[in-house]
KOLTINU-809786 format. One record per residue (C-alpha): residue number from 0; x, y, z. Coordinates in nm, 2 decimals. Each point is the difference from the previous one (the first is absolute). Example, Ala and Ser with C-alpha at 12.3 -4.5 7.8 and 13.67 -1.06 7.14 Angstrom:
# KOLTINU-809786
+--------+--------+--------+--------+
| nudren |   east |  north |     up |
+--------+--------+--------+--------+
|      0 |   1.23 |  -0.45 |   0.78 |
|      1 |   0.14 |   0.34 |  -0.07 |
+--------+--------+--------+--------+
END
This chain:
# KOLTINU-809786
+--------+--------+--------+--------+
| nudren |   east |  north |     up |
+--------+--------+--------+--------+
|      0 |  10.28 |   6.73 |  13.26 |
|      1 |  -0.18 |   0.13 |  -0.31 |
|      2 |  -0.12 |   0.30 |   0.21 |
|      3 |   0.35 |   0.08 |   0.11 |
|      4 |   0.13 |   0.00 |  -0.36 |
|      5 |  -0.29 |   0.22 |  -0.11 |
|      6 |   0.07 |   0.24 |   0.28 |
|      7 |   0.37 |   0.01 |  -0.08 |
|      8 |  -0.07 |   0.08 |  -0.36 |
|      9 |  -0.25 |   0.27 |   0.09 |
|     10 |   0.26 |   0.15 |   0.25 |
|     11 |   0.27 |   0.01 |  -0.27 |
|     12 |  -0.25 |   0.14 |  -0.26 |
|     13 |  -0.10 |   0.27 |   0.25 |
|     14 |   0.37 |   0.11 |   0.03 |
|     15 |   0.04 |   0.07 |  -0.38 |
|     16 |   0.09 |   0.36 |  -0.06 |
|     17 |  -0.16 |   0.22 |  -0.25 |
|     18 |   0.19 |   0.15 |  -0.29 |
|     19 |   0.03 |   0.37 |  -0.07 |
|     20 |  -0.22 |   0.05 |  -0.31 |
|     21 |   0.23 |   0.27 |  -0.12 |
|     22 |   0.28 |  -0.24 |  -0.06 |
|     23 |  -0.17 |  -0.31 |  -0.14 |
|     24 |  -0.33 |  -0.13 |  -0.12 |
|     25 |   0.09 |  -0.34 |   0.13 |
|     26 |  -0.25 |  -0.19 |   0.22 |
|     27 |   0.22 |  -0.07 |   0.30 |
|     28 |  -0.29 |  -0.13 |   0.20 |
|     29 |   0.04 |  -0.34 |  -0.15 |
|     30 |   0.17 |  -0.22 |   0.26 |
|     31 |   0.11 |  -0.35 |  -0.10 |
|     32 |   0.01 |  -0.29 |   0.25 |
|     33 |   0.36 |   0.09 |   0.09 |
|     34 |  -0.12 |   0.32 |   0.15 |
|     35 |   0.19 |   0.21 |  -0.25 |
|     36 |  -0.17 |   0.27 |  -0.21 |
|     37 |  -0.02 |  -0.07 |  -0.37 |
|     38 |  -0.03 |   0.23 |  -0.30 |
|     39 |  -0.11 |  -0.03 |  -0.35 |
|     40 |   0.08 |   0.35 |  -0.12 |
|     41 |   0.33 |   0.16 |  -0.11 |
|     42 |   0.15 |   0.31 |   0.17 |
|     43 |   0.26 |   0.21 |  -0.18 |
|     44 |   0.34 |  -0.01 |   0.18 |
|     45 |   0.12 |   0.36 |   0.02 |
|     46 |   0.28 |   0.10 |   0.24 |
|     47 |  -0.13 |   0.19 |   0.30 |
|     48 |  -0.37 |  -0.08 |  -0.08 |
|     49 |  -0.21 |  -0.25 |   0.18 |
|     50 |  -0.15 |  -0.32 |  -0.14 |
|     51 |  -0.26 |  -0.20 |   0.20 |
|     52 |   0.01 |   0.27 |   0.27 |
|     53 |   0.37 |  -0.05 |   0.07 |
|     54 |   0.32 |   0.17 |  -0.13 |
|     55 |   0.17 |  -0.17 |  -0.28 |
|     56 |   0.28 |  -0.16 |   0.20 |
|     57 |   0.10 |  -0.33 |   0.16 |
|     58 |  -0.31 |  -0.01 |   0.22 |
|     59 |  -0.23 |   0.02 |  -0.30 |
|     60 |   0.17 |  -0.29 |  -0.17 |
|     61 |   0.04 |  -0.22 |   0.32 |
|     62 |  -0.19 |   0.16 |   0.29 |
|     63 |   0.12 |  -0.10 |   0.34 |
|     64 |  -0.22 |  -0.11 |   0.28 |
|     65 |  -0.25 |  -0.18 |  -0.23 |
|     66 |   0.13 |  -0.35 |   0.03 |
|     67 |   0.16 |   0.00 |  -0.35 |
|     68 |   0.27 |  -0.27 |  -0.01 |
|     69 |   0.07 |   0.00 |  -0.37 |
|     70 |  -0.02 |   0.24 |  -0.28 |
|     71 |   0.04 |  -0.07 |  -0.37 |
|     72 |  -0.03 |   0.27 |  -0.27 |
|     73 |  -0.09 |  -0.11 |  -0.35 |
|     74 |   0.08 |   0.27 |  -0.26 |
|     75 |  -0.14 |   0.01 |  -0.36 |
|     76 |  -0.05 |   0.25 |  -0.28 |
|     77 |  -0.33 |   0.18 |   0.02 |
|     78 |  -0.22 |   0.21 |  -0.22 |
|     79 |   0.12 |   0.34 |  -0.13 |
|     80 |  -0.12 |   0.34 |   0.11 |
|     81 |   0.00 |   0.34 |  -0.16 |
|     82 |  -0.15 |  -0.12 |  -0.33 |
|     83 |   0.25 |  -0.28 |  -0.04 |
|     84 |   0.31 |   0.22 |   0.06 |
|     85 |   0.08 |  -0.12 |   0.35 |
|     86 |   0.09 |  -0.37 |   0.08 |
|     87 |  -0.10 |  -0.12 |   0.34 |
|     88 |   0.09 |  -0.30 |   0.22 |
|     89 |  -0.21 |  -0.18 |   0.26 |
|     90 |   0.14 |  -0.13 |   0.33 |
|     91 |  -0.22 |  -0.25 |   0.18 |
|     92 |   0.10 |  -0.03 |   0.37 |
|     93 |  -0.11 |  -0.34 |   0.14 |
|     94 |   0.00 |  -0.05 |   0.37 |
|     95 |   0.03 |  -0.34 |   0.18 |
|     96 |  -0.06 |  -0.19 |  -0.33 |
|     97 |  -0.37 |   0.09 |   0.04 |
|     98 |  -0.10 |   0.35 |  -0.09 |
|     99 |   0.09 |   0.28 |  -0.25 |
|    100 |   0.04 |   0.28 |   0.25 |
|    101 |   0.12 |   0.27 |  -0.24 |
|    102 |   0.00 |   0.06 |  -0.37 |
|    103 |   0.23 |   0.28 |  -0.09 |
|    104 |   0.01 |   0.16 |  -0.35 |
|    105 |   0.33 |   0.14 |  -0.10 |
|    106 |   0.09 |   0.23 |  -0.29 |
|    107 |   0.29 |  -0.15 |  -0.19 |
|    108 |   0.32 |   0.20 |  -0.01 |
|    109 |  -0.09 |   0.25 |   0.27 |
|    110 |   0.16 |   0.08 |   0.34 |
|    111 |  -0.32 |  -0.14 |   0.16 |
|    112 |   0.08 |  -0.35 |  -0.16 |
|    113 |   0.36 |   0.03 |   0.11 |
|    114 |  -0.11 |   0.09 |   0.35 |
|    115 |  -0.24 |  -0.30 |   0.01 |
|    116 |   0.28 |  -0.24 |  -0.10 |
|    117 |   0.23 |   0.14 |   0.27 |
|    118 |  -0.27 |   0.00 |   0.27 |
|    119 |  -0.10 |  -0.36 |  -0.10 |
|    120 |   0.36 |  -0.13 |   0.01 |
|    121 |   0.07 |   0.17 |   0.34 |
|    122 |  -0.33 |  -0.12 |   0.15 |
|    123 |   0.05 |  -0.36 |  -0.09 |
|    124 |   0.36 |   0.01 |   0.13 |
|    125 |  -0.09 |   0.17 |   0.33 |
|    126 |  -0.32 |  -0.21 |   0.07 |
|    127 |   0.19 |  -0.32 |  -0.06 |
|    128 |   0.32 |   0.12 |   0.17 |
|    129 |   0.18 |  -0.04 |  -0.34 |
|    130 |   0.04 |  -0.37 |   0.07 |
|    131 |  -0.04 |  -0.26 |  -0.28 |
|    132 |  -0.36 |  -0.04 |   0.10 |
|    133 |  -0.30 |  -0.11 |  -0.19 |
|    134 |  -0.24 |   0.24 |   0.17 |
|    135 |   0.04 |   0.28 |  -0.25 |
|    136 |   0.07 |   0.05 |  -0.37 |
|    137 |  -0.11 |   0.14 |  -0.33 |
|    138 |  -0.03 |  -0.12 |  -0.36 |
|    139 |  -0.02 |   0.21 |  -0.31 |
|    140 |   0.17 |   0.34 |  -0.05 |
|    141 |  -0.09 |   0.36 |  -0.10 |
|    142 |   0.31 |   0.04 |  -0.21 |
|    143 |   0.19 |  -0.18 |  -0.27 |
|    144 |  -0.11 |  -0.27 |  -0.25 |
|    145 |  -0.18 |   0.04 |  -0.32 |
|    146 |  -0.28 |   0.25 |  -0.04 |
|    147 |  -0.31 |  -0.11 |   0.19 |
|    148 |  -0.29 |  -0.14 |  -0.20 |
|    149 |  -0.26 |   0.25 |  -0.11 |
|    150 |  -0.28 |   0.07 |   0.25 |
|    151 |  -0.31 |   0.22 |  -0.01 |
|    152 |   0.02 |   0.35 |   0.13 |
|    153 |  -0.15 |   0.02 |   0.35 |
|    154 |  -0.02 |   0.32 |   0.19 |
|    155 |  -0.06 |   0.00 |   0.37 |
|    156 |  -0.02 |  -0.30 |   0.24 |
|    157 |  -0.03 |  -0.35 |  -0.14 |
|    158 |  -0.24 |  -0.25 |   0.17 |
|    159 |   0.08 |  -0.37 |  -0.01 |
|    160 |  -0.24 |  -0.29 |   0.04 |
|    161 |   0.02 |  -0.25 |   0.29 |
|    162 |   0.10 |  -0.29 |  -0.23 |
|    163 |   0.30 |   0.19 |  -0.14 |
|    164 |   0.12 |   0.11 |   0.35 |
|    165 |  -0.04 |  -0.36 |   0.14 |
|    166 |   0.23 |  -0.12 |  -0.28 |
|    167 |   0.25 |   0.28 |   0.08 |
|    168 |   0.01 |  -0.10 |   0.37 |
|    169 |   0.02 |  -0.37 |  -0.09 |
|    170 |   0.29 |   0.07 |  -0.24 |
|    171 |   0.19 |   0.19 |   0.27 |
|    172 |  -0.05 |  -0.29 |   0.24 |
|    173 |   0.14 |  -0.24 |  -0.26 |
|    174 |   0.31 |   0.22 |  -0.05 |
|    175 |   0.06 |   0.01 |   0.37 |
|    176 |  -0.04 |  -0.38 |   0.04 |
|    177 |   0.23 |  -0.07 |  -0.30 |
|    178 |   0.26 |   0.24 |   0.14 |
|    179 |  -0.01 |  -0.17 |   0.34 |
|    180 |   0.04 |  -0.34 |  -0.17 |
|    181 |   0.29 |   0.13 |  -0.21 |
|    182 |   0.18 |   0.14 |   0.31 |
|    183 |  -0.07 |  -0.33 |   0.20 |
|    184 |   0.14 |  -0.23 |  -0.28 |
|    185 |   0.35 |  -0.12 |   0.09 |
|    186 |   0.27 |  -0.07 |  -0.25 |
|    187 |   0.32 |  -0.19 |   0.09 |
|    188 |   0.19 |   0.24 |  -0.22 |
|    189 |  -0.08 |   0.31 |   0.21 |
|    190 |  -0.16 |  -0.11 |   0.33 |
+--------+--------+--------+--------+
END
């Protein structure tokens, strides 16, 4: 039995695809037990440019054919660029409550950020058939609210440690479970 499990993990690991080094410095060779590739490095979301070897579209946020059954995107303010003149946001894409599969960096107030928000909304609607489902969602926003807290200026890709990314994936799983619990709770007033 143990041999079968080891062989299955090796087979899945052998199917992991490499990333085009021109589009990201992320180590996509890391494969978690779910068989999904993980990343620890940001990639700048730019319309019509690839990240992680894929075009920045729905299939980069929620790839098909990989066994992804849930996607949650957690968005938070990020460090500035351009010597502190350009505010950024970070979008952590968590697949199957287990792995941070993508970390997109967005420049606030740009058409690229607007495009990301539109692609994200449409992707979650299409992949979940626009039903009141708990398989997809997002938390945080790239617009509105008070000014983000000050951050250091960081040019280029950002690399996150495993502990931080484990917390991000766990938080996304909690959000999904709480959402499912909320939707399953019946009220005599409305149900």
